[in-house]
Each structure stands twice: as structure tokens, then as C-alpha cells.
C-alpha positions as semicolon CSV with decimal commas, in nm:
position;residue;x (nm);y (nm);z (nm)
1;M;2,566;-0,235;3,575
2;H;2,288;-0,158;3,331
3;T;2,338;-0,033;2,988
4;R;2,091;0,015;2,676
5;V;2,211;-0,058;2,309
6;N;1,978;0,011;1,991
7;G;1,895;-0,295;1,782
8;G;1,628;-0,359;1,512
9;A;1,352;-0,603;1,398
10;V;1,164;-0,652;1,064
11;I;0,785;-0,630;1,089
12;G;0,628;-0,723;0,781
13;L;0,810;-0,500;0,519
14;D;0,922;-0,211;0,762
15;G;1,187;-0,224;1,015
16;A;1,141;-0,111;1,395
17;P;1,394;0,003;1,627
18;I;1,446;-0,246;1,962
19;C;1,598;-0,137;2,271
20;V;1,851;-0,399;2,397
21;E;1,878;-0,374;2,766
22;V;2,160;-0,570;2,948
23;D;2,186;-0,564;3,315
24;I;2,470;-0,737;3,514
25;S;2,420;-0,829;3,875
26;S;2,577;-1,044;4,176
27;G;2,439;-1,393;4,142
28;M;2,516;-1,740;3,985
29;P;2,648;-1,690;3,631
30;K;2,373;-1,727;3,405
31;T;2,229;-1,523;3,095
32;T;1,872;-1,495;3,056
33;I;1,719;-1,329;2,760
34;V;1,352;-1,198;2,771
35;G;1,116;-0,977;2,571
36;L;0,942;-1,254;2,347
37;P;1,243;-1,406;2,148
38;D;1,234;-1,693;1,937
39;A;1,459;-1,989;1,940
40;A;1,730;-1,827;1,727
41;V;1,740;-1,519;1,965
42;D;1,722;-1,748;2,289
43;E;2,026;-1,937;2,154
44;A;2,217;-1,624;2,117
45;R;2,372;-1,646;2,453
46;E;2,582;-1,942;2,349
47;R;2,699;-1,735;2,023
48;V;2,760;-1,418;2,198
49;R;2,968;-1,611;2,486
50;S;3,198;-1,773;2,235
51;A;3,249;-1,459;2,018
52;I;3,317;-1,240;2,312
53;R;3,573;-1,467;2,430
54;N;3,747;-1,534;2,083
55;A;3,754;-1,164;2,026
56;G;3,983;-1,130;2,297
57;A;3,741;-0,972;2,561
58;G;3,600;-1,100;2,899
59;F;3,242;-1,274;2,940
60;P;3,074;-1,155;3,251
61;T;3,086;-1,419;3,524
62;K;2,777;-1,271;3,709
63;R;2,395;-1,276;3,632
64;V;2,330;-1,139;3,300
65;T;1,972;-1,045;3,208
66;V;1,904;-0,929;2,855
67;N;1,563;-0,764;2,773
68;L;1,446;-0,688;2,415
69;A;1,181;-0,410;2,428
70;P;0,923;-0,348;2,337
71;A;0,793;-0,677;2,470
72;H;0,497;-0,715;2,254
73;I;0,693;-0,727;1,922
74;R;0,821;-1,100;1,852
75;K;1,197;-1,112;1,802
76;E;1,313;-1,322;1,532
77;G;1,631;-1,436;1,396
78;A;2,001;-1,394;1,469
79;G;2,041;-1,014;1,402
80;Y;2,029;-0,940;1,781
81;D;2,365;-1,126;1,839
82;L;2,577;-0,800;1,786
83;P;2,372;-0,560;2,009
84;I;2,347;-0,789;2,280
85;A;2,734;-0,854;2,267
86;V;2,808;-0,493;2,258
87;G;2,554;-0,443;2,548
88;M;2,771;-0,683;2,750
89;L;3,081;-0,530;2,672
90;V;2,939;-0,176;2,765
91;A;2,789;-0,303;3,090
92;T;3,107;-0,480;3,217
93;G;3,313;-0,143;3,157
94;Q;3,528;-0,293;2,870
95;V;3,399;-0,048;2,605
96;C;3,298;0,324;2,686
97;E;2,939;0,393;2,678
98;S;2,976;0,684;2,445
99;A;3,088;0,421;2,174
100;V;2,717;0,327;2,130
101;Q;2,535;0,656;2,173
102;D;2,321;0,729;1,871
103;T;2,411;0,408;1,691
104;L;2,210;0,091;1,603
105;F;2,369;-0,249;1,569
106;L;2,275;-0,533;1,346
107;G;2,443;-0,875;1,274
108;E;2,474;-1,215;1,334
109;L;2,791;-1,354;1,525
110;A;2,980;-1,671;1,463
111;L;3,159;-1,849;1,728
112;D;3,487;-1,700;1,650
113;G;3,326;-1,337;1,645
114;E;3,310;-1,306;1,272
115;L;2,987;-1,098;1,173
116;R;2,749;-1,291;0,922
117;H;2,472;-1,165;0,668
118;V;2,133;-1,107;0,812
119;R;1,806;-1,021;0,652
120;G;1,614;-0,711;0,640
121;V;1,914;-0,453;0,665
122;L;1,750;-0,215;0,439
123;S;1,425;-0,212;0,632
124;V;1,618;-0,163;0,977
125;A;1,850;0,096;0,830
126;A;1,549;0,280;0,709
127;A;1,371;0,270;1,046
128;A;1,682;0,385;1,224
129;R;1,691;0,694;0,986
130;D;1,361;0,759;1,069
131;A;1,417;0,749;1,444
132;S;1,707;1,002;1,413
133;V;1,980;0,746;1,458
134;R;2,311;0,898;1,332
135;R;2,503;0,565;1,254
136;I;2,451;0,195;1,197
137;V;2,673;-0,094;1,243
138;V;2,656;-0,404;1,012
139;P;2,845;-0,677;0,875
140;K;3,059;-0,567;0,584
141;V;2,865;-0,803;0,367
142;D;2,554;-0,602;0,433
143;A;2,713;-0,250;0,410
144;E;2,635;-0,203;0,028
145;E;2,262;-0,261;0,112
146;A;2,240;-0,030;0,434
147;S;2,417;0,256;0,227
148;L;2,117;0,273;-0,011
149;I;1,931;0,461;0,274
150;E;2,030;0,842;0,284
151;G;2,089;1,008;0,591
152;I;2,257;0,747;0,812
153;E;2,628;0,673;0,845
154;V;2,689;0,294;0,776
155;V;3,002;0,155;0,974
156;A;3,097;-0,166;0,831
157;V;3,297;-0,424;1,009
158;D;3,399;-0,791;0,962
159;S;3,405;-0,923;1,317
160;L;3,330;-0,824;1,678
161;R;3,717;-0,760;1,728
162;D;3,699;-0,501;1,460
163;W;3,434;-0,314;1,641
164;I;3,608;-0,330;1,983
165;E;3,932;-0,189;1,833
166;I;3,729;0,095;1,676
167;A;3,535;0,149;2,014
168;T;3,844;0,159;2,218
169;E;4,015;0,386;1,953
170;E;4,272;0,116;1,862
171;R;4,200;0,216;1,509
172;P;3,999;0,512;1,357
173;I;3,634;0,482;1,273
174;S;3,706;0,649;0,945
175;D;3,850;0,327;0,815
176;A;3,511;0,158;0,862
177;I;3,282;0,413;0,737
178;W;3,144;0,251;0,424
179;Q;3,119;0,483;0,114
180;T;2,756;0,566;0,070
181;R;2,580;0,475;-0,253
182;H;2,238;0,647;-0,196
183;A;1,953;0,539;-0,438
184;T;1,896;0,863;-0,629
185;G;1,733;0,972;-0,941
186;E;1,368;0,961;-1,060
187;E;1,400;0,647;-1,251
188;T;1,631;0,340;-1,238
189;E;1,651;0,224;-1,577
190;S;1,782;-0,131;-1,642
191;E;1,875;-0,331;-1,981
192;Y;1,635;-0,626;-2,029
193;D;1,802;-0,918;-2,199
194;G;1,475;-1,166;-2,191
195;H;1,218;-1,244;-2,458
196;D;1,129;-0,978;-2,709
197;F;0,811;-0,917;-2,913
198;S;1,000;-0,937;-3,214
199;D;1,059;-1,316;-3,141
200;V;0,674;-1,375;-3,159
201;R;0,517;-1,456;-3,497
202;G;0,149;-1,336;-3,524
203;Q;-0,078;-1,300;-3,224
204;E;-0,086;-0,939;-3,281
205;H;-0,389;-0,896;-3,082
206;V;-0,253;-1,064;-2,784
207;K;0,064;-0,827;-2,801
208;R;-0,164;-0,518;-2,805
209;A;-0,343;-0,654;-2,487
210;L;-0,026;-0,704;-2,316
211;E;0,059;-0,348;-2,422
212;V;-0,270;-0,207;-2,256
213;A;-0,210;-0,424;-1,939
214;A;0,151;-0,302;-1,903
215;A;0,052;0,062;-1,965
216;G;-0,240;0,037;-1,693
217;G;-0,111;-0,217;-1,464
218;H;-0,430;-0,438;-1,557
219;N;-0,478;-0,798;-1,474
220;L;-0,511;-1,020;-1,772
221;L;-0,597;-1,371;-1,854
222;M;-0,509;-1,567;-2,169
223;C;-0,707;-1,863;-2,273
224;G;-0,600;-2,091;-2,561
225;P;-0,472;-2,448;-2,678
226;P;-0,129;-2,583;-2,573
227;G;0,147;-2,455;-2,808
228;A;-0,024;-2,115;-2,898
229;G;0,253;-1,926;-2,711
230;K;0,072;-1,806;-2,413
231;T;0,374;-1,885;-2,197
232;L;0,639;-1,705;-2,439
233;L;0,413;-1,400;-2,473
234;A;0,386;-1,369;-2,094
235;S;0,775;-1,374;-2,055
236;C;0,797;-1,088;-2,304
237;L;0,585;-0,845;-2,067
238;P;0,902;-0,748;-1,861
239;G;1,053;-0,586;-2,177
240;I;0,780;-0,357;-2,214
241;L;0,721;-0,248;-1,848
242;P;0,837;0,114;-1,743
243;P;1,146;0,142;-1,535
244;L;1,101;0,148;-1,154
245;S;1,107;0,486;-0,988
246;T;1,358;0,535;-0,684
247;Q;1,091;0,472;-0,426
248;E;0,950;0,162;-0,611
249;A;1,294;0,028;-0,657
250;L;1,351;0,064;-0,253
251;E;1,018;-0,115;-0,196
252;V;1,123;-0,414;-0,417
253;T;1,461;-0,428;-0,257
254;K;1,328;-0,439;0,078
255;I;1,097;-0,737;-0,021
256;A;1,405;-0,910;-0,166
257;S;1,607;-0,815;0,141
258;I;1,365;-0,982;0,397
259;S;1,335;-1,280;0,161
260;G;1,697;-1,334;0,139
261;M;1,709;-1,266;-0,240
262;T;1,925;-0,953;-0,266
263;G;2,188;-1,034;-0,537
264;G;2,511;-0,847;-0,423
265;N;2,315;-0,631;-0,196
266;K;2,244;-0,387;-0,463
267;L;1,952;-0,174;-0,538
268;V;1,689;-0,384;-0,740
269;R;1,652;-0,229;-1,068
270;E;1,406;-0,444;-1,261
271;R;1,040;-0,497;-1,213
272;P;0,991;-0,848;-1,064
273;F;0,848;-1,137;-1,271
274;R;0,738;-1,432;-1,077
275;A;0,601;-1,747;-1,222
276;P;0,535;-1,991;-0,939
277;H;0,455;-2,369;-1,018
278;H;0,081;-2,451;-0,979
279;T;0,171;-2,702;-0,680
280;I;0,253;-2,393;-0,469
281;S;0,116;-2,397;-0,132
282;N;-0,144;-2,135;-0,011
283;A;0,132;-1,977;0,223
284;G;0,385;-2,010;-0,064
285;L;0,146;-1,794;-0,288
286;V;0,017;-1,517;-0,056
287;G;0,268;-1,557;0,268
288;G;0,240;-1,698;0,598
289;G;0,418;-1,993;0,763
290;Q;0,522;-2,037;1,133
291;R;0,755;-1,750;1,082
292;L;0,577;-1,508;0,860
293;R;0,736;-1,469;0,530
294;P;0,586;-1,278;0,213
295;G;0,448;-1,504;-0,041
296;E;0,472;-1,487;-0,444
297;V;0,209;-1,194;-0,455
298;T;0,435;-0,982;-0,252
299;M;0,763;-1,088;-0,432
300;A;0,592;-0,975;-0,745
301;H;0,530;-0,641;-0,580
302;R;0,557;-0,367;-0,870
303;G;0,578;-0,619;-1,122
304;V;0,407;-0,924;-1,294
305;L;0,256;-1,239;-1,112
306;F;0,254;-1,485;-1,386
307;L;0,037;-1,795;-1,303
308;D;0,051;-2,050;-1,577
309;E;-0,195;-2,331;-1,607
310;L;-0,431;-2,111;-1,377
311;P;-0,712;-2,389;-1,308
312;E;-0,454;-2,631;-1,185
313;F;-0,368;-2,411;-0,884
314;S;-0,548;-2,526;-0,554
315;V;-0,893;-2,366;-0,529
316;R;-0,808;-2,238;-0,186
317;A;-0,493;-2,051;-0,309
318;L;-0,691;-1,878;-0,586
319;E;-0,968;-1,780;-0,349
320;T;-0,709;-1,605;-0,120
321;M;-0,592;-1,411;-0,411
322;R;-0,915;-1,219;-0,404
323;Q;-0,805;-0,969;-0,121
324;P;-0,463;-0,875;-0,265
325;L;-0,598;-0,838;-0,603
326;E;-0,853;-0,585;-0,465
327;D;-0,655;-0,413;-0,195
328;R;-0,318;-0,432;-0,351
329;Q;-0,176;-0,573;-0,005
330;I;-0,231;-0,874;0,177
331;T;-0,295;-0,908;0,548
332;I;-0,178;-1,227;0,736
333;S;-0,290;-1,267;1,110
334;R;-0,130;-1,505;1,361
335;A;-0,159;-1,569;1,708
336;H;0,166;-1,363;1,767
337;G;0,060;-1,068;1,559
338;T;-0,058;-0,939;1,216
339;V;0,138;-0,813;0,920
340;T;0,062;-0,649;0,606
341;Y;0,274;-0,686;0,296
342;P;0,226;-0,484;-0,037
343;A;0,101;-0,678;-0,314
344;D;0,055;-0,427;-0,605
345;V;0,087;-0,661;-0,887
346;C;-0,010;-0,720;-1,247
347;L;-0,147;-1,054;-1,263
348;V;-0,131;-1,252;-1,575
349;G;-0,280;-1,586;-1,603
350;A;-0,267;-1,860;-1,865
351;M;-0,508;-2,138;-1,911
352;N;-0,628;-2,421;-2,157
353;P;-1,009;-2,398;-2,221
354;C;-1,052;-2,765;-2,107
355;P;-0,854;-3,057;-1,996
356;C;-0,730;-3,160;-2,321
357;G;-0,687;-2,797;-2,431
358;N;-0,869;-2,823;-2,771
359;F;-1,225;-2,694;-2,687
360;G;-1,320;-2,408;-2,912
361;S;-1,010;-2,459;-3,153
362;D;-1,007;-2,631;-3,481
363;Q;-0,870;-2,935;-3,319
364;H;-1,116;-3,220;-3,198
365;C;-1,179;-3,179;-2,818
366;T;-1,223;-3,515;-2,630
367;C;-1,360;-3,368;-2,330
368;S;-1,738;-3,395;-2,216
369;D;-1,937;-3,096;-2,140
370;G;-1,938;-3,166;-1,768
371;A;-1,541;-3,199;-1,785
372;V;-1,512;-2,856;-1,957
373;Y;-1,754;-2,703;-1,713
374;R;-1,583;-2,843;-1,385
375;Y;-1,244;-2,763;-1,543
376;Q;-1,336;-2,402;-1,584
377;R;-1,521;-2,367;-1,247
378;R;-1,204;-2,420;-1,080
379;I;-1,170;-2,046;-1,129
380;S;-1,452;-1,887;-0,943
381;G;-1,671;-1,602;-1,054
382;P;-1,545;-1,346;-0,779
383;V;-1,170;-1,439;-0,896
384;L;-1,256;-1,390;-1,265
385;D;-1,434;-1,051;-1,173
386;R;-1,108;-0,927;-1,047
387;I;-0,923;-0,985;-1,394
388;D;-0,965;-0,681;-1,616
389;M;-0,887;-0,845;-1,959
390;F;-0,956;-1,166;-2,121
391;V;-0,779;-1,261;-2,428
392;D;-0,813;-1,579;-2,657
393;V;-0,493;-1,723;-2,791
394;P;-0,553;-1,932;-3,103
395;R;-0,271;-2,143;-3,254
396;V;-0,056;-1,997;-3,511
397;D;-0,051;-2,117;-3,860
398;V;0,272;-2,318;-3,901
399;Q;0,319;-2,165;-4,266
400;K;0,345;-1,821;-4,075
401;L;0,620;-1,998;-3,867
402;M;0,796;-2,106;-4,157
403;E;0,816;-1,764;-4,359
404;P;1,158;-1,654;-4,423
405;S;1,289;-1,360;-4,215
406;S;1,614;-1,152;-4,185
407;D;1,839;-1,139;-3,878
408;S;1,660;-1,425;-3,728
409;R;1,371;-1,187;-3,670
410;P;1,015;-1,244;-3,792
411;P;0,918;-1,009;-4,078
412;S;0,746;-0,681;-3,975
413;A;0,741;-0,762;-3,601
414;E;0,755;-0,475;-3,364
415;P;1,042;-0,477;-3,098
416;S;0,957;-0,454;-2,724
417;S;1,155;-0,147;-2,696
418;E;0,899;0,046;-2,940
419;V;0,604;-0,083;-2,728
420;R;0,784;0,008;-2,402
421;R;0,827;0,370;-2,529
422;R;0,440;0,391;-2,549
423;V;0,388;0,230;-2,212
424;V;0,630;0,474;-2,055
425;R;0,454;0,761;-2,211
426;A;0,122;0,640;-2,098
427;R;0,231;0,604;-1,743
428;E;0,382;0,945;-1,756
429;V;0,023;1,077;-1,875
430;Q;-0,103;0,887;-1,553
431;R;0,156;1,036;-1,336
432;E;0,077;1,385;-1,440
433;R;-0,284;1,327;-1,377
434;F;-0,282;1,159;-1,054
435;G;0,030;1,355;-0,894
436;D;0,286;1,198;-0,689
437;L;0,040;1,108;-0,398
438;G;-0,214;0,941;-0,627
439;P;-0,250;0,593;-0,780
440;N;0,049;0,472;-0,966
441;A;-0,158;0,318;-1,243
442;N;-0,500;0,322;-1,377
443;A;-0,561;-0,027;-1,240
444;S;-0,538;0,089;-0,863
445;L;-0,809;0,355;-0,915
446;S;-1,094;0,356;-0,641
447;A;-1,444;0,394;-0,731
448;R;-1,430;0,767;-0,647
449;E;-1,136;0,820;-0,882
450;V;-1,290;0,615;-1,151
451;N;-1,597;0,842;-1,157
452;Q;-1,360;1,165;-1,167
453;H;-1,084;1,034;-1,407
454;C;-1,315;0,781;-1,631
455;Y;-1,662;0,833;-1,629
456;S;-1,671;1,194;-1,639
457;Q;-1,415;1,199;-1,961
458;L;-1,656;0,962;-2,158
459;D;-1,797;1,146;-2,471
460;D;-2,172;1,088;-2,554
461;R;-2,105;0,805;-2,784
462;A;-1,891;0,636;-2,542
463;R;-2,156;0,673;-2,260
464;T;-2,419;0,502;-2,492
465;L;-2,182;0,228;-2,586
466;I;-2,085;0,143;-2,243
467;Q;-2,445;0,125;-2,121
468;E;-2,539;-0,124;-2,390
469;A;-2,200;-0,331;-2,294
470;V;-2,345;-0,333;-1,924
471;D;-2,692;-0,467;-2,053
472;R;-2,563;-0,720;-2,294
473;L;-2,274;-0,829;-2,087
474;N;-2,456;-0,831;-1,757
475;L;-2,165;-0,664;-1,591
476;S;-2,132;-0,620;-1,235
477;A;-2,033;-0,299;-1,070
478;R;-1,682;-0,408;-1,035
479;G;-1,675;-0,536;-1,397
480;F;-1,809;-0,183;-1,502
481;H;-1,534;0,005;-1,331
482;R;-1,282;-0,223;-1,485
483;V;-1,391;-0,148;-1,825
484;L;-1,370;0,209;-1,747
485;K;-1,029;0,175;-1,634
486;V;-0,914;-0,018;-1,939
487;A;-1,065;0,217;-2,155
488;R;-0,904;0,528;-1,971
489;T;-0,564;0,341;-2,046
490;I;-0,644;0,288;-2,411
491;S;-0,704;0,663;-2,413
492;D;-0,382;0,732;-2,240
493;L;-0,162;0,532;-2,498
494;T;-0,312;0,781;-2,758
495;E;-0,248;1,077;-2,515
496;S;-0,614;1,154;-2,528
497;E;-0,778;1,306;-2,223
498;T;-1,131;1,218;-2,358
499;I;-1,231;0,858;-2,358
500;S;-1,404;0,789;-2,706
501;A;-1,639;0,523;-2,814
502;Q;-1,334;0,367;-3,001
503;H;-1,160;0,335;-2,676
504;V;-1,453;0,193;-2,479
505;A;-1,527;-0,064;-2,786
506;E;-1,180;-0,199;-2,732
507;A;-1,198;-0,231;-2,363
508;V;-1,548;-0,398;-2,388
509;Q;-1,369;-0,671;-2,613
510;Y;-1,162;-0,758;-2,329
511;R;-1,432;-0,841;-2,103
512;R;-1,560;-1,097;-2,341
513;R;-1,488;-1,458;-2,247
514;A;-1,537;-1,656;-2,565
515;N;-1,381;-1,984;-2,482
516;L;-1,470;-1,962;-2,086
517;S;-1,858;-2,086;-1,983
């Protein structure tokens, strides 16, 4: 007896339908799984045998061959347990074949037949919907996540026995159909309860730079002595970022799902803010490993990747950031396949200007010129060239910190909510300019789009000023384009279509590296 059941795999960020074929023939009792399975899939035979028996059904006492097609896709994880078990039940005639038609199965089986959580449910559910599959059967703990995809019916079961009762019509399927909670609406607003700009005294020029970076999605590097507030300022950035659109929220939730980080299996509504330690490995930062997994640069997709103590990261890790910072995605190749993960991040770096941290400040620097040079050279020129904005962060005068304030707030400090309104409006201006199919922010503009939306919008004084800046700062073509993108964002914050000399002057200031040799 031969039968086919639909399963699913996760390749990179996307799901892919997998055909689980089960053939039962005469011969010595043995179960063989083929189709490029990994160790977890190969071990499914033991879990499935115990689960079927403990669910009150009979395990075939003949030769069983399970094929996972297509064979060129490597099958990883325990999510194939349920479709394999269902295929055996259909092949042995214990369940009618009509019960599996137009249905995809996904779930790990415990030895007692209980269904356990699996990663990547959202991606597989989306792939099933795109393949015109009408229904998906998942563990009840994953039903909330699967229901975020519109256009597919979600059946939630606690155990294999529950599904057998539904398939044999011992209980109605309506009892197991999950109430859908599709992701709808243009934007998914959320309340941010982290650090606020009004908590920070002084550093107004740094707050302004962070506002520009948030409005255009630009990469930014803060350089200053220890204790100047670089980390605190970076932690305020999520509070001024615009809300995620529904499509962006689904992308972020998919990444969280395949990484096992979906809290409560609900739609992720906040832009991610990732701050890995500088001892992180190369694979941990950009992704990879024996079993391909996304790295921090992908976990921060549509959000902020904060790299504190930037020169302390390994040189190799920083150099591998060059491709994702340029292409907004990272491609990882291994012997058994190649995957591409999204990496559209706003990179924010923080560093001291030298090992002791006092170079260029009013404090005495104990480092030699060679030590300062070697420390700063840990960040290569090509990496620095991919950073849009450079900001010096000096120490704040202690007298300013001691000034009295009401309600525990610094005097005259603008709250993040006010800054966020301007950032959201600037992003709306960009969306109106580029349309739904264009870049999501100015930082993502291609060279052709820079000419179309930036250079052609310069007024005469702005053109003269930017030409002088190119000559004096010896800007590369990439640096020139990045100045134009930042100027475009500054113009958008004022809702001006024309880029003036004032906008260019501010953008040029962010290319100066005062404390960097």
C-alpha cells in the first residue's frame, strides 16, 4: 500500500512543501527513511512507532519505506514526525485517505503521542497557503502562530490520538479548528517602555543624529570616551523608530519562529533591537553553523543592530558584515545547500577612540600613537565606508547632571514620542515617494535611485557645496552616495522635496571622523 501526505520544510526564511511518501510492502519488519534526512528525521522511526501504539493504533509489521521528496532538500528537525505517522495510518487502512487530502501536517511526536512545538510554523503555513493547500494540522501550542497566515484553515490538536478521532469522525473537526487571528492592518503599533530621550541630559547633537538615522535607516557610529552615554543613547533608539507594517511584522515573526524566539507564538509588533557581546563568533553574528541558523544581523532585520565596543569584535566578524550592510541580505553557502537570510538593519556602533578611551578628550590619554592607530585600524576602511554617519560623543559636564528637574526629568528635554512623530512622518514621505514596491527607506536606495531622488533634487548651492565636500574629504563614490542619502533624509524631516545647502551641510558634518585616524 502506498500513500502521500503533505509536510513542510524551512529553507532560509521561507517554507517549502515536502511530499511524504509511505510505502508498505511484504518483507521483514523494518522502517527506512530516505530523501536526505538528518539525524533527527532518521530517529523519527522510533518516536513514530511508540506514538502510534500509544495512540491506540497499530504499527505496520511489514517493510515500511518513507521517502521525503524532493530529495535535494535537506530535511532537518522533528517536524516530519506527524506526517510520517499519518502516512503510516493511511497506508495501513486505519484512516481514510480522504482525511489527508488538501492538508499539510507539521509536528513533533512524543513517545506517548503528544504533539510538541516545532520551529518555523509561520513559514510553513505561508508556503502551504501559496501552494493552495486548504488546511494545516499543527500542535495546539503552535496554532496561534499558524493562524497569522490568512487563507488557510488551522486545525490544532494536542496528540496523535486527537487527530485519529477527527479523521475517523469520532469527533467533529469543528472542535479543533483554531479561531483565526490574521495579521491585518497597515501598521502594528506597540507601546515602548524602554529608555527615553528625556532621560538623557545634554548630547543634543547625538540625539539629532539618531533621529536622522531612524528616519532614513542609516548606519551610525558613535565615538567617545567611556561614560559619555553612548550605550544609553543607543538604547533610546527603539523608542523613536516607526511602527512595523504588517508585512514587516510577518517577516520579523518568521525569523523569530525559525530561531525559536516567538513569545506566546504571537505576531512580533516591536522592531528588534539586538546588542550582541563583542566575543560573539562569526557564525553567531552573520549566521551559519553546522545546521544553518540566522545570525544577529538577521535577528535584527527591520530593526537595530547595536555593536558596542566595535573594535573589540573580531576582525573576521566585522569584515563579514560588509556584504549584508551593502546588499541588505546575507548569503551562506554550505556543502548541502545555500540559503539567503534578510539583513535590512540599521547598524549602530559605539567605540572608544583609543584603548584607554581618552584620546581627543580633556582627559590625559596614556596610549602611544601606535596603540591608537592599531586600535582604530581594527575597523577597516571598507567597513567604515559602509557607515553613513559618524558622531563624536563628548563627556557631559557634571554640573549639567546635577541641575534640578521636575518629575525626575531633565529640564527642557524632548521626549522620544515627539521625535518619533517626526520620524514616522519622514518615513511616510519616503513611502509616498517610492511606492509600495520601492525601497523602505532612503538608506536602501540604489545608485540609480540616488541619482533620481537625491542628486536631481539638489539646488544650485547644494550642488556646489557637495562638490567641495567630495574634494576636501576625498569621498569615495560610495561615500558620496551616502552623503546624498543622508541629505535626502534630513530634507524629508522638514518635508521639503528640494535638498538645500543646509541639508547637505548637516549631512557632510556626519561624514567627518574627528577622533578617527
